[in-house]
Backbone as numpy.savetxt, mean C-alpha at the origin, in Angstrom:
# Nx Ny Nz CAx CAy CAz Cx Cy Cz
0.05 1.27 -10.84 0.50 2.47 -10.17 1.61 2.11 -9.20
2.78 2.01 -9.69 3.93 1.69 -8.86 5.01 2.73 -9.04
6.13 2.47 -8.45 7.29 3.34 -8.58 7.76 3.24 -10.02
7.50 4.27 -10.82 7.75 4.19 -12.25 8.83 5.17 -12.69
9.22 5.06 -13.96 10.23 5.93 -14.53 9.61 7.13 -15.24
8.46 7.55 -14.81 7.82 8.70 -15.44 8.29 9.98 -14.76
8.12 11.08 -15.47 8.48 12.37 -14.89 7.26 12.96 -14.20
7.42 13.27 -12.92 6.36 13.87 -12.14 6.97 15.05 -11.41
6.58 16.24 -11.77 7.17 17.47 -11.25 8.67 17.53 -11.52
9.11 16.97 -12.63 10.50 17.07 -13.02 11.42 16.11 -12.31
10.90 15.21 -11.50 11.74 14.26 -10.76 11.55 12.88 -11.37
12.62 12.31 -11.89 12.52 10.99 -12.52 12.36 9.92 -11.44
11.41 9.03 -11.64 11.21 7.91 -10.73 10.45 8.26 -9.47
9.68 9.32 -9.48 8.95 9.70 -8.28 7.75 8.78 -8.06
7.30 8.70 -6.83 6.21 7.82 -6.46 4.87 8.40 -6.93
4.03 7.56 -7.45 2.72 7.98 -7.92 1.81 8.21 -6.71
1.03 9.29 -6.74 0.15 9.63 -5.62 -0.99 8.63 -5.49
-1.27 7.87 -6.55 -2.33 6.88 -6.50 -2.10 5.79 -5.47
-0.83 5.49 -5.18 -0.51 4.49 -4.16 -1.02 4.94 -2.80
-0.84 6.23 -2.49 -1.31 6.74 -1.21 -2.83 6.67 -1.11
-3.52 6.97 -2.22 -4.97 6.87 -2.21 -5.43 5.43 -2.07
-4.69 4.50 -2.66 -5.04 3.09 -2.55 -4.91 2.63 -1.09
-3.82 3.00 -0.43 -3.61 2.61 0.96 -4.66 3.26 1.86
-4.96 4.54 1.61 -5.98 5.22 2.40 -7.35 4.60 2.19
-7.66 4.22 0.96 -8.94 3.57 0.69 -9.09 2.24 1.39
-8.02 1.46 1.39 -8.05 0.18 2.10 -8.27 0.43 3.59
-7.58 1.43 4.13 -7.74 1.75 5.55 -9.15 2.18 5.90
-9.76 3.00 5.04 -11.13 3.44 5.30 -12.13 2.29 5.25
-12.00 1.45 4.24 -12.92 0.31 4.12 -12.78 -0.63 5.30
-11.54 -0.92 5.69 -11.31 -1.82 6.82 -11.87 -1.21 8.11
-11.67 0.08 8.30 -12.18 0.74 9.51 -13.70 0.69 9.59
-14.36 0.98 8.48 -15.83 0.95 8.46 -16.34 -0.46 8.71
-15.73 -1.44 8.05 -16.17 -2.83 8.26 -15.95 -3.28 9.70
-14.81 -2.91 10.27 -14.54 -3.29 11.66 -15.54 -2.67 12.62
-15.88 -1.42 12.40 -16.85 -0.76 13.28 -18.23 -1.41 13.16
-18.63 -1.73 11.95 -19.93 -2.39 11.76 -19.94 -3.76 12.42
-18.86 -4.50 12.25 -18.80 -5.85 12.83 -18.73 -5.80 14.36
-18.03 -4.83 14.91 -17.95 -4.72 16.37 -19.29 -4.32 16.97
-20.04 -3.47 16.29 -21.37 -3.07 16.78 -22.33 -4.25 16.76
-22.12 -5.20 15.87 -23.00 -6.37 15.81 -22.41 -7.57 16.54
-21.49 -7.31 17.48 -20.88 -8.34 18.34 -20.18 -9.45 17.54
-19.48 -9.06 16.51 -18.67 -9.99 15.71 -17.21 -9.59 15.80
-16.68 -9.55 17.03 -15.31 -9.10 17.25 -14.28 -10.00 16.58
-14.56 -11.31 16.53 -13.61 -12.22 15.90 -13.48 -11.96 14.40
-14.59 -11.71 13.74 -14.57 -11.41 12.31 -13.93 -10.04 12.07
-14.18 -9.08 12.97 -13.57 -7.75 12.83 -12.06 -7.85 12.92
-11.56 -8.71 13.79 -10.12 -8.91 13.90 -9.55 -9.50 12.61
-10.25 -10.46 12.03 -9.80 -11.05 10.77 -9.81 -10.02 9.64
-10.81 -9.16 9.60 -10.88 -8.12 8.57 -9.71 -7.17 8.71
-9.37 -6.79 9.94 -8.25 -5.88 10.12 -6.92 -6.55 9.76
-6.78 -7.83 10.02 -5.56 -8.54 9.63 -5.45 -8.63 8.11
-6.55 -8.89 7.44 -6.55 -8.94 5.97 -6.19 -7.57 5.39
-6.72 -6.51 5.98 -6.37 -5.16 5.53 -4.89 -4.87 5.71
-4.34 -5.30 6.83 -2.91 -5.12 7.07 -2.08 -5.87 6.04
-2.47 -7.09 5.72 -1.74 -7.89 4.73 -1.81 -7.23 3.35
-2.96 -6.69 2.99 -3.09 -6.00 1.70 -2.17 -4.79 1.61
-2.16 -3.98 2.67 -1.30 -2.80 2.67 0.17 -3.21 2.64
0.53 -4.23 3.39 1.92 -4.70 3.38 2.33 -5.22 2.01
1.40 -5.85 1.29 1.71 -6.32 -0.06 2.01 -5.15 -0.99
1.26 -4.08 -0.86 1.50 -2.88 -1.68 2.85 -2.28 -1.32
3.15 -2.17 -0.03 4.40 -1.56 0.41 5.60 -2.42 0.02
5.49 -3.73 0.13 6.59 -4.62 -0.26 6.88 -4.48 -1.76
5.85 -4.35 -2.56 6.05 -4.12 -3.99 6.78 -2.81 -4.26
6.43 -1.77 -3.50 7.11 -0.48 -3.67 8.56 -0.56 -3.23
8.84 -1.26 -2.15 10.22 -1.40 -1.67 11.04 -2.20 -2.67
10.46 -3.24 -3.26 11.15 -4.01 -4.30 11.50 -3.15 -5.49
10.56 -2.30 -5.91 10.84 -1.38 -7.02 11.92 -0.38 -6.65
11.92 0.06 -5.40 12.94 1.00 -4.94 14.33 0.37 -5.02
14.47 -0.87 -4.55 15.77 -1.53 -4.61 16.22 -1.76 -6.05
15.28 -2.06 -6.93 15.61 -2.22 -8.34 16.13 -0.90 -8.91
15.49 0.20 -8.57 15.94 1.51 -9.03 17.32 1.85 -8.48
17.57 1.53 -7.23 18.87 1.80 -6.62 19.96 0.99 -7.31
19.67 -0.29 -7.58 20.65 -1.12 -8.30 20.92 -0.57 -9.69
19.89 -0.09 -10.37 20.05 0.47 -11.70 20.88 1.76 -11.65
20.61 2.60 -10.68 21.32 3.87 -10.56 22.81 3.64 -10.33
23.15 2.71 -9.45 24.56 2.46 -9.13 25.19 1.39 -10.00
24.45 0.85 -10.95 25.00 -0.13 -11.89 25.38 -1.44 -11.23
24.58 -1.93 -10.31 24.86 -3.16 -9.59 24.13 -4.36 -10.17
23.76 -4.31 -11.41 23.01 -5.40 -12.03 23.84 -6.61 -12.16
């Protein structure tokens, strides 16, 4: 589920809504885990969980930005 060349509402190359659900799901899981760990006095582990969640979301976003630049190069013929 990345930035693809499919038609979505008539717009070529539109972003798939599944990416937003993936990012939201990661955020929810990280939030719940952090709250559970903080309630059990594991603040250090909760910090690590939130950092791992941030890295996962950044990996998804970096992949989307890479696809965006590829699309821009293709559109303007800069290959």
